VEXDOPA-402725 format. One line per 3 residues: their letters; for each residue z, x, y of C-alpha. Coordinates in nm, 4 decimals, padded with zeros to 6 digits. Example, Ala and Ser with C-alpha at 12.3 -4.5 7.8 and 13.67 -1.06 7.14 Angstrom:
// VEXDOPA-402725
as> 00.7800,01.2300,-00.4500; 00.7140,01.3670,-00.1060
This chain:
// VEXDOPA-402725
mie> 07.3024,04.7892,12.2141; 06.9671,04.6393,12.1161; 06.7911,04.4405,12.3854
kka> 06.5953,04.1344,12.2828; 06.2510,04.0837,12.4289; 06.2451,03.8137,12.6948
kek> 05.8925,03.7107,12.6075; 05.8605,03.3976,12.4026; 05.6200,03.4252,12.1122
ilt> 05.3463,03.1651,12.1256; 05.2390,03.0493,11.7832; 04.8747,02.9581,11.7503
sti> 04.6865,02.7765,11.4835; 04.3272,02.6764,11.4262; 04.1705,02.3443,11.3401
qir> 03.8402,02.3535,11.1610; 03.6279,02.0422,11.1788; 03.2891,01.9579,11.0367
vpi> 03.0315,01.8290,11.2827; 02.6540,01.8080,11.2635; 02.4862,02.1296,11.3768
elr> 02.3022,01.9457,11.6546; 02.6295,01.8060,11.7921; 02.7877,02.1519,11.7950
eqf> 02.4822,02.3033,11.9639; 02.4720,02.0305,12.2308; 02.8461,02.0667,12.2967
nai> 02.8239,02.4453,12.3267; 02.5119,02.4267,12.5478; 02.6750,02.1811,12.7892
cka> 02.9944,02.3857,12.8037; 02.7957,02.7022,12.8708; 02.5807,02.5362,13.1399
kai> 02.8926,02.4073,13.3167; 03.0935,02.7289,13.2609; 03.3567,02.5374,13.0618
nss> 03.5725,02.7084,12.8014; 03.4853,02.4968,12.4964; 03.8114,02.5744,12.3150
eli> 04.0193,02.4765,12.6173; 03.8207,02.1534,12.6552; 03.8896,02.0599,12.2930
rql> 04.2604,02.1412,12.3385; 04.2685,01.9150,12.6458; 04.0927,01.6327,12.4601
itk> 04.3379,01.6579,12.1708; 04.6343,01.6637,12.4101; 04.5013,01.3596,12.5983
wii> 04.4484,01.1727,12.2700; 04.8031,01.2482,12.1547; 04.9477,01.1239,12.4849
eql> 04.7405,00.8053,12.4564; 04.8601,00.7481,12.1006; 05.2222,00.7827,12.2101
dkt> 05.1735,00.5388,12.4999; 05.2844,00.2040,12.3598; 05.1243,00.0125,12.6493
ieh> 04.7689,00.1045,12.5456; 04.5905,-00.1130,12.2916; 04.4329,00.1268,12.0449
nri> 04.0980,00.0586,11.8817; 03.9664,00.1754,11.5506; 03.6993,00.4464,11.5626
ndi> 03.4291,00.1890,11.4821; 03.5296,-00.0118,11.7896; 03.4808,00.2805,12.0280
k> 03.1596,00.2487,12.2279
């Protein structure tokens, strides 16, 4: 009898984005100074954005309207 592994495989993927070098350097410097995992922060921001987009009670603005 073959036993199946109980562990669930977690699939991962990467997102590559283009940002100005200065923006990337500032982001990384702030994360390092505050001991924040930059990848985890970006994952949290993406997750928060998705939740906001799915919330029908929030009025969404275009990117040019964001201040």
